[in-house]
N, C-alpha and C positions, 0 to 999 in steps of 0.2 A: 716339591711342597712338603711342609712337615703335616703331621697328624692333626694339629689345631687350625691350621690353614684350610685343612681338607673338610674337618668338622664345621667350622665357621662359614664355609662356602655352600656345604649341603644345607645348613640351618637357613641362610640367606635365600637359597633357592625353596625351600620349603616353606619359608613365611610367605615369599611372591606366589607361589604355587596354591597356596591355601586359599587365597583370596577369590580364586578362579576356578572354573571346572576345567580341570586338567587330565584328559583322558589316556588311554593306552597309544593313542595314534600321536597326540602331541607328546607324550612321553618319548615315544621312538624316535620323532623328528628331533627333539633336544639332544637325544644321545647320538644319532647321526651326524648332528652340526658339530659336536664336541670333537666326535671321533674322525672327522674328516681333517682337523687341524693338523698341520705337521709341527707347530709348536703347543701343544696342549698343555703343557706345564706354563708356559708362558703367558699363554691365552687365559687360563683360568686364574693364574694370579691377577692378571689385568681385570679379571671380573670381581675380585676381592677390592682393587682400587677403585673401579669405577662401576659401581653398583647399576648404572643404566645400561650397561651391557647386558645384565642379568635381566632386566625389562624386555629389552630389544630379543633376546634368545627366548625368553618365555612366549611374548606376543607373536614371534613369528611361528615358533614350532607348534603353539596351540592353535592358531588360526590360518595357516597358509602351508600347505602340503608343496604348494608351487613355490613360494618364497623359500621354504626349508631346502628344496631340493637346489635352487639357485645357491646359496649359501654352502651346501654340501659341493657342488661343482666349483665354485669360486669362492675358497674360503677367505681369499683376502680382501673380497669385498666388504666383509663385515667391518673392517675398520674404516670404510667409506660412509656406511649409515650409522656407524657409531660417533662419527664427527658431527658435532652441533652444525658446524660451520658450514658444512656440505649440504647436509639435508635441509637446512633453513635456506638454501639459496634457490630461487626458481630456476626452472630449467628454460635457458634462453635459446629460441631456434637457431640465431645466427652463429652462436657459440657452438652450439651442439653440430650444426652443418660444418663448421670449421675443423671441429676436433675429428670428425670422420673423414673428412676431405683429407686432412693433414696424416693421419695415421692409416688410412687405407692404403697410400702409396707405399709403405713398408712391407706389403704382401706382394708376392708375384703370382701364384695360382689363383684361379677364380675360386676354388674351394677354401683356400685360405682366407681370401677376401670375405667370404660369405660367412666363415667361421667367426671371423672378426666382428661381422655385424651382428650375428646372433650373440656373441659376448657382451657386445656394447648395449644391445637390446635388453639382455637379463640384469646387467647392471642397472640401467635406468629404470627399468621395470621395478627391481628391487628398491631403488631410492623413492621412487613415487609410492610403492606400496607401503613400506613403513613411515613415510611422511603422511599417508593417508590413515594406516592404523594408529599413528599417534597422534592424529587431528592436528598436524602441524601445518596443513594446507586444506583450504576448503574444496568442496567438491567439485566446483567449477575448474578449480586449478588442475584437480586430478586429471579429469577428462581432456583438458586442455594439453597438458604434459603426455599423456599417451597419444593423444593426436600428433603432437609435434615429434614423438619418436617414431610413429608409424609413417607419418610423411616423408621425413627425412631418410631413414632407413630404407623405405620402399623407392624413394626417387633414386638413390645411389644405386640399390641393386638393380633398377632397371636400366640404368645407365650401363652399368657392367655388362648385362646381357646383350644390350644394344650394339655396344662396342665389340664384344665378343662374335655376334653375327656379321658385322662389318668386316672385321679382321678374316674370319671364314671365307669370305667372298672377295676379299681384298678390294674392298669398296673403300676409297680414301677421301674422295672428295664428294660430298653429299648436298644437295640442294633442297630436298624435300624436307619438311619438318612434320614433327608428329607432336601431340600433347596428351597427357594422361589426365583426366578429370576423375576427381574423388567424389563418390556420391555416399548417402547414407550417414552414418554416425562419424565416419571420417571426414566427410564433405562437410559436415556440420561442425567440426571441431570438437566433438564430445564422444571420443571412443570410448569403449570399455577396455578391460584388460584381456578379453577374449574374444573380441568382436571380429568379424569378417571385414576385409577391406573391398569396399565396393567400387570397381573403377568401369569406365569406359575409355576408350582409345581412337583416335583417328589422326587422319594425315592430311596434308594440303594436297600434294602432288603425287602422283604414281609414276615417277620416273623410272627407267631402267637403267640399272647399274651393272655393267659387266654378267649381261643376259640376266640378269635377276630384278625383278622390280621391287620397288620401295613396299609395296604390300607385303610381297613375300618376306622381306627383310625384316618388317616389323612384326609380322603374324610369328616367325621363328623366334624373335626375341621375346613376344609375349609368352609363348609356350616356354622358353628357357625360365621366364622370370615367375611364372605360376609353379612350375618344378622346383626350383631353388628356394622360393619363398614358403611353399606349403610342404614341402616333402621335410620329415621329420627323420632325425638321425641321433646320435648320441649327445649330439649339443643342441638338440630340440629342434624347433622350426620358426621361421619369423613370422609369418601372417598367411593366413587363408585368403586366397583371392578369389572373388566372386565377380564375374563379367557378363552375369546373365541379364543385368539391367540394360545392356545395350539395345539398341533398335533392332527389333526381330527376334530377341531372347537369343536361348542357348544355341539353337540352331543356325543362327546367323554367322557370318565370318568374324572371328575375334576383333578385326579392325576394319574400317571402311574410310573412304574419303570425307572430309569435311563436308562436302556438297552433298552426299550420299546421307549424312545425318541430318543436315539440314532439311532435305527434301523429305526424309521420313516423317521428322516431326511436323513440319508444315502440311502433310498429305495425310498422314496415319497417325499423328500423335493423339494418343488418349488422355483422358483428365488423370489417371493414376500417375502417368509419365511427366504431366505437368508438375504434380505433386511432388515427384521422385526429383524432378529438376531444381526445385527449391534448394535442396542441400548440395548442388554442383560447385566443386571447388577446384582450383588448380592445383595439380599434385606435382607435375614434372613434364619437361619437354619445352616446346615454345609457349611462353605466356602469351604472347601478341596473339598467336592462333586461338590461345584459350579466350582471350579477351573479346575478339571477334566473334568466335562462337556463341558466347553468353549474351553479348550485345545484341547480337541477330537474333535469339531466341527470348530474350526478355518479353517481348510483346505476348510470345506464345505461352510463357510461364505466367506472367501477370497480365492478361489483357484488360482492355479497358471495359468490355463489355463480355459476360458470359453468358452463352445462349444453354448452358445446362447449369444447374447448380453445384458447386464443387462440394457443397456439404452433402447432396445426394450423393453424388458418386463415392465420397470418403466413407459414408456411413455405411454403404455397399461393400467396400474393401474391407472395412472392420468387421462386418458380419462374415464374410468368407474367412477371415482369419480366426475370428472366435469359434467357428464351427468345427474346427478341428483341434479344439483345445481339451486337454485331458487332466491337467493339473492346475496349481495355483501359479501360474506364469505372472510374475510381476510386470512383464513387459507386455502381455498380449490381453490380461484378464479384463473385464470392465470397470474402470476405474483405474486401471494402471498406466504405464508408460506410454502405450501406444494411444490412449485416449487424449492424453496431455498434447502428444506430437499432432495428432489428427486434428484436433481443435484449433491449434495454433496455425496449422498448415492451411485449413478452412480460411481462417480469418486473413491468413497472409495472401492467398489466391483472390478472396475478394476485395482486399483493399490496397495491395501491392501495386497495382497499376497506378495507384493515385500517391501512395506514400512510399518513396523509395529506401526510407529507414527500415522498412519491413521485410527488404529481400535479403534475409540473412538465413543461412541454414543452421544457426546454432538456435537451440530451443529456448535457452535462457536470455539470450540476447533478443528473439523475437519477442518473447513474453515482454520485456522490459519496453519495448519500443511500442507495443500493443498498448500498454499502460499509458505511456507518454502520449500517445495519439487519443488517448480516451476511448478507446475501443475495448477495452475491459476496465474493469474499477480495480482500484487499489487493493481491495479486499480478495478480489478474484485473482489478482497479480501475486498477492503474497499466499493465497491457498495454493496455487498453482506451483509456484516456485518451491514452496515448502515440501509438497507432495513429491514434485520430480525429483529434487535433491536426496529426499528420503528413499525412494524407490531405486534410485542411482546407487546410493549407498548399499541398499540390499543387494544389488546386483554386482558391486565390487565385492562385497565379502564373499558372495557364492562363487565367482569367478576365480578370484585370488586362492580359494582353498584348494582348486585341483587343476587351474588353466583350462576349465571346460567351458564352453559357451553355454551357461546355463541362465536361466531366470527363473527358476522354480523354488519357492518358499520350501525348504524342508518340512516334510510331516513327521518326522523321526524325532521324539522329544527332546533329547540331548542334542542334537544338532540345531532345533529351532531355539532351544535355550541359549545357545552359545551365540547365534545370531542377535538374539534380544540383548545379550550382555554389551556384544559388539558396538551396538547402537544404543547404549548407555539407559536401558531399561532393567529394571530389578526382576522382571519375571516375563515369561512368554505371553502371560495374558494383557499386561501393559503393553507389550508390543502390539499384541492383536487387536488392542482397542485402537492404537495409533493408526494401525495400517486401515483398519476398517472407516477411520474417519477421513482419512486421506482419500481413501477410495469412493466414498459417499460425496466429499467434496469434488472430486474429479468427473463424476457421474453426473451431478447436478448441472455442472459448467457445460459438459458435453451435450447433454440434454438440452441446454439453454440455445445451443448453436444449432443442432442436428435434430432437436424435436423429442418429443417424449414418447413418441410412438414405441410399441413394444418391438424390440430387436427382431430383424429376420435372421433367425440362426436355425443349425440343425444341431445344435449344442446338447438339447434335450430330447433328440430323437436317437434311440437306440439302435444303430446299425449293427449288423453283424460282421461286415466286412468293410472295415474303415476304408482301406485303401481303393478298394472297387469304388466306393461311396465318392472318395475324393477324385478319381479318374472320371466317373460319371458326371460329376458335377463341372469338373474343368471341362470336359467334352461339350457340355450342354451351353456353358457360357463362352467358350471361346472357339469351340470346334477343335480344341487340342486332341490331336491324334496319338499313335504308338511313339512318335518322334516328338512328341511335345511341341509340336508346330502349330501357332495360332493360324486357324484356316479361316473363321469368320471374319467378315468384314465388320466395320463399325455398326453399321445398322442393325445386322443380326445381332451382335453383341447387346445393343442397346433395346432391341425387341425382347431379347430373352429377359432383360433386367426388369421388364415391364410383367412378365408373366412368373416369372421366380417366386414371388411372394405366395401366389396361389398354389404353386407347386409344392413349396416347402410346408405351407399350412395344410394340405392335403394329406401329404406324408405324415404329418405328425400324428394323425388322425387313425393310421391305418395299422393294421396287424403285423404285415411284413413290409416295412418301409424300404428295405432293400430291392425286393422284387418290384415294386411299384416304380422305383427309380431306375433299375434294369429296362423294365420294359418300356418306360417311357424312352429311355435313350436310346432301345432297339428301334422303336417306331422312327425316333428323329434321325437315326443314321440310315433309314430306308428311305428318306425323302430327299429328293434331288436339289429342292430349293430350299433349304433352312427358313431364310428369311421369309418366304410366304408362309411356311407352316408355322412360325412363330407369331405372324402377323395375325393369322386365322385363330390362334389361340389366344389371343386378346380379348377374344370374344367369351366371357366368363362362363356362361351357360354351357356352350360348346365345349369349352377345355374341361369344366369339370365331368362332362360326359366322358371324354378322351380318357380323363384319369381315373373314372371308375372302371372302365375298361382295362386299364393297366393295372388296377388293384384287383378285378375280379375275372380276369379271362387270360391266362397265359395262351391259351388256345388261340383265341382271336388275334393276339399279337405275333404269335409265330406265324399264323396263317398271312397276316398283313406284311411281315417283314419280308417274307419271300416272295411277294407278288406286287409289282407295281400298279397293276389294275386296282387292287384293294386300297393301296394308299391314294389312289384317286378318288374312289369312293369314300373314304374316311376324309380327306381334305375338302370335298365338296359337299359334305355333310349329308350324302344320300345315306350313310350307313345308319344315322339316328330319324329317318323319315318312318314315323310310326306306321304308316299305310302304305308302305312300300308294297309294289305288286312284284312278289319274289320272282315270279315265272320268267321275268325278262332278264334275270341273273343266271349265270353260271353257276355250278354247284359250290365252288369254293367261296364265290363272292356271295353265294346266299347263306352259307355258314356262317361266314364273316359278319354278315349283318344281324343273323339272328344270335350268334353267340354276344355280339357287340350289344346290341339291344338289350339282351338279357343281363349282361354285366352293367350295363347302365341302367337298371331298374326300369327301361322303358316297356318291357313285355314281363308277365310273370312265367315261373317255371312250366305250369302246364300249358299256358298259351304257347310256349316255346315248342312243346312237343306237337301239339295240334298244328303249328305253321311248319313245323318241319315234315310232318306226314303228310301235310296238303303239298308242299312242294315237290316232294319225292312221287308221291303218287300221281300228281298231275303232270310231272315229267315223263314218268314212265307210261301213263295213259296216252299222251299225245304222242309218245314214240310208237307204240304199237298199234294205234289208230291210224296212223300214217301208211305203215306198210301191211296191215292185215285187215280182213272184213271181221267185224266184232261179233257177227252171229257164228263163226267158226270155232270160237275159241274162249277159255276163261283164263285170265292170268290172276293168280290169286297171290296176296301176301299172307306170310304165314310168320311165326316168331313174333318178336317185339314189333316189326313192323306191321304184322297183321294186327296186332292189338293196339296199335296207333301210339305206342309209347316208345318209339324208336329212339336212342340215346344217340351220342356221337361214337359212341364205340361199338354200337349194333351191327351185326351182319343184317342185310337185305334178303330174307328169304323169299323165294318163289315158288310156286308150284303152276306148271302150265298143263293144260288139259285141252285136247281140241275134240270136236265133234265127230261123231264116227265117219261122216260121209264127207269131210273136207279134203281139199287138195293139198293142204299145207305139208311140206315134207320136212324131215329132220334137218336136212344140210341147210334149209332156209332159217329155221329157229336157231340152229348154232350161230349162223351169221348175225341174226338180229341180236342174240343175247351177247355174244363177243363185242358188238358196238355198244352195247347198253351197259355193260360191264364196265367198259372206258369212261363213258359218260358219267356214272355214278361213283366214280373214285373223288373221294377217297374210302367211300363205303364199299365193303366188300361184299359181292352179290353170291349168294349161297342158293343152289339148286338140288342140293343133296337131300332134301325132304320128299322127293319125288318118290313112287313105288320103288322098291329094290334098292334106292339108293344111287349112289353116285356110279355105280356098275351098270346101270339100266341106261336105257335109251332117254334123251332128253323130252322126245315126244310121245306122248301117251293119249290115247283117246278115253273116252268115257267109259267104253265098254271093259276096256282092260283096266281100268282103274277100279271098276266096279268088281270084277273077278278078283283082282289083287285084295280088296277089302275083305270079301268074303272069306278068301282062303288063307292070307298070310298077314295080314295087318295086324300090328300090336296094340296093346293099350296106349302106349306111349305117341304112337301115330295118331289114334283117335284125338288124345289130348292136344296135340299140335293143331289138327283139323278145326277144333273149337275155336282157334284163333284166327280162322281165315277172314280175310275182308277181300272181295272184288276189287281188283283195281282197274282192269280193262276187259272187255268181251262182254258175252251174252249174259243177260239176266237169267233168260230160261236156262241155260246151260247152268248158272250157278246155283238155281234152285233145285235142279235135278243133283247136282253135288252135294247138297245140304241134306236133300232126302235121303240119299245113299248112305251119308254119314249117320243119319239119325237111325236108319233101321240097322245099321251095322251096331251101334251101340246098344240098342235093343237086346241084341243076340248076345250081349257080353255079360258074364256073371259078376253081380255086383261085388262080390267078396274078391274076386281076382281084380276088379277094377281096383279096388282100395289097396289091395296088397302091392300091385305092381305101380301104383302112383307113388306108394311109400319106396318102394324098391329103387325107383327112377330117382326120386328125389334124394335119397342118400348117395347115391352114384355122382350127383352133380356136385356134393360138398368139394370145397376146394382143399388143395392140399395144406397151405399155409394156415396155421392155428394163431399165430401171431398177429394177425391182420385181419381186419373186418372187410369180406368182399361183399360190397352194396346187394349186389345180384346174388350171389352163390351160397354164402356162410347162412348157417341156420339162424331163421329170424329176419331173413333179407328178402329181396323182391321175389326169388324164386317160390318161396314159401306162400306168399300172397298168389303170385301166377298159379300154383299148383291147387291152391283152395278155390281159386276161381274154375280152374278146369275141372275139378272135381264134382262142383257145383253143376256146370255145364252137362258134364256126363251123366250125372244122376237126375238131371232135369231136361232130358234129351228133348221132350214134346216142346220145350220152348226155344229150341235149338235155331230157328230161324229169326228169333229175335234177339239172339245172341250175338250170331256171326255179323260181320260188318260192323263191330262195335268196338269202341276201344276198352280197357280193362276198367276205367273208371266208370263208362256208361255200362258195362255189365255189372258191374257193384251195385250201380243206382236201380238197375233193373231187378236183380236180386232182392234188395231192400224193398222191394214194392211188391215182390212175388211172395217172397219167404219170410217165414217167421222165425228168423234166425238173429238173436239179440248181437251176436259178435260181429255182424256185417257193418255197423256203423264204425265199430272199433276199426276193422279191417280197412274200411275206406279211408280214414283218418291216417292209418299207418302207410296205406299205400302212398298217398300224397305226400306225406313227409319224407318217405324213402326216395320218390322219384324226385321231389325237389333236391335232396341231399345228392342224388346222382349225377344231376345236370351242373349244379352248384361244384361238385367235385371234378369233375370232367374239365369244365371250363376253366377253373381257376387253375388247377395243376397241369391241363394238358396230358393227363395221365388216362389211358385208356383200359387199364386193368382193373379199375373199381376196387381197388384194396386200399382202404382207408388204414392208415397206421394209429390213428388216433393219439398221434403224440400232442403235447402241450400248443404247438403252434397251429396245429390242424384244429383242435377243438376251440381255439380262441377265434379262429377265423370262422368256424361253422356257428359259433354261438352269436357272432356279430351279424353273420347274415340271416340267421333265424331271429333275431331281435331279443336274444337273451341277454340280459344284465351280466350275468356271471356266467364263464366257461362251465362251471359245474352244474349248472342248470341245464344246460345243453347235455351235457353227459348223462346225467339223470334222466332226462327226456328220452334220449337216444336208447338207452338201456331198458326203459320201459316199453318202448316201442318194439325192439328186438325180442324181449321177455312175450310181450302180449303175441306177437306172431307165431312163435314157437308154441306157445300154450294154445293158440287157436288151431293151428296145424295137426298137433298131436291130439287135439280132442275129435278131430273129425273121423279117428280110426274108428 
């Protein structure tokens, strides 16, 4: 070429490129296409002679990396698509089949045959793609051509694989027959450029040939077929094969007998499978076997009477799909392709038993027949047809870009603009207006069929772990386990569909939807008969209480999931009986009942503490009254058990003192406490507050205790004794004990008491400073505890009125007796922190009392304390802590 020709060619390219947005990627594609030519000079001269060559080059390089790659690999195909005669000719299925059949025989090896099939697929996709880009054919013809290509190529490939297996096992005479049935878009003859191919495969007789069954032959052929079709090499791949829609799903055998499949659909077939089979179509194998199969299943697919509404079932399926959407997926969004397909299929299921013309897997054909039978209006038909074609053109553009199975409208502005130009819009704004108009029309039509109730969806719920959420929901719906095998029967699945709306709506309003769902799944997995469980949960009031437990008490859930007896208490509703006589239950059962009732707002926090103390003290009292004479001893509760504010994490502190003249011996007491310790688990029993601590004998008489008080007892021990409550034993001995404590306090120097109280308090500060320990941190419960003990020590004359009382009762007592303005404030602070303690322990099943005060915790606490904003809770919490610190420091 001379310089004038080159300049003229450059000018022509520049003129045409200036009319579109031609980016770096497009420029690179154009360069690679031209560079791949063996006859570059001749090719460029042709471009000067036939300027439509330039149009084709620019269109492909600008719009499709996929088609560009085909032209680079097969440069000779350019002259095919440049021929108006060829690209204006429709693809004929019979002619295409004959061409493959005649040319396939020219190749010897299986690999060469497969490469030929890949080559002819590339050629046909290129032809269809350029016809699509240049608007030579309507969208209906594009999807039909793509379906013809896939059906023909796949049928030849499967036969190659089948024959290879027969040759491998030297099987020559075969009596068994098989058939391949296409589903989904291929079954409906409406395939995309990058669709999966959904198939099911079955056979008539499982005859044995040369020691191998026909089932084994067919299974091996299927595996070869999947591998040869799906595996990509330098020549690309043919089609992605999906067999998961077969009866039994992905864990079922790849194929089964004709009768096996018929029995499955007859006995186990579900509504979604009826919907799926609308698109069933013959692909390969024995056509008579296919016809027999479809004729038999037609009453299942299109029954005369439907016992459950297909609209209801399809709407649930739609909700499940939308719950996992993250982007603007034109296929799955509300008002998208799937809504059109689901609407049409619902009408087909409802009316296909009456009108045979509706029995088609092709969406556009079905729409036309629905209009012909006056099941939809002409306006609805036109709206849906136009929207469907518009959406499919979007899909085609997106998939031709990179041969990827995508339906997501690009958010990147330039790519979005190029899509708008392809669809003949002048701007992205115009495209968006048209898109929203179509979506609105589809949504209105969908709602006219399925109702206008707000969709049940998890779309607007922010889950932290999407994958776990999906797995949890799959388990709850189908019983799908680790192997993705559906375990629930139809009754159980239908029962869950009844309770699912309440579950989702509850989760929407929770602070931590992940944990609520996790906890509910944990409960469900613990039950032996899920159908019974789901049936009980159809009682909305009961289910709401269960969900509150899932939301507010990981402690209760963990208890229940590890103990079948607790599941019985839950499912029989005993757990929520407000006036339960707790004494009839074992300790874990009582804890489960109390934490569940607290979580379900049946009992308040302070009531929780009262009931827990009563249960534990009654249990201990009953135990000792059965083995000892009450006049001989006193069993005292100390610590938080003694002050009747025992939490889930508190130890149970005991002090055991006997009468001087009793016959009780140390060995007996050790045995008694050993048994008691076992009975009180999971609480830890602590006996170290006895005189001389853990190194001393367990058994102490009143005289030796008095001697210890006089000579060796420290201030911190006097503090602990002010918290004493009599659990079991002699009232007379207990009064003596109180008098001994009172007399000992009298003798202690008040300044020493103050100093040692503050020294002891500092020793108990927690090591961690980045967390707040509800009990030990400055401003926490121990500050209040020490203040109460301080007041008790300095008002020892009132000691008899203070012992055997809870901390709250002591504060109320001091409010009446002492003129201290801080006591009302301290009482409110105490109530708040005790409520926070049980809320925290029950919610998170953490016994360390270390609150991190992160965003999630603050939101939860704010909600539990009925604050509107999290900041309100934080401010109130900080004011409580500051108040406690100030009061504690002021008593110095």
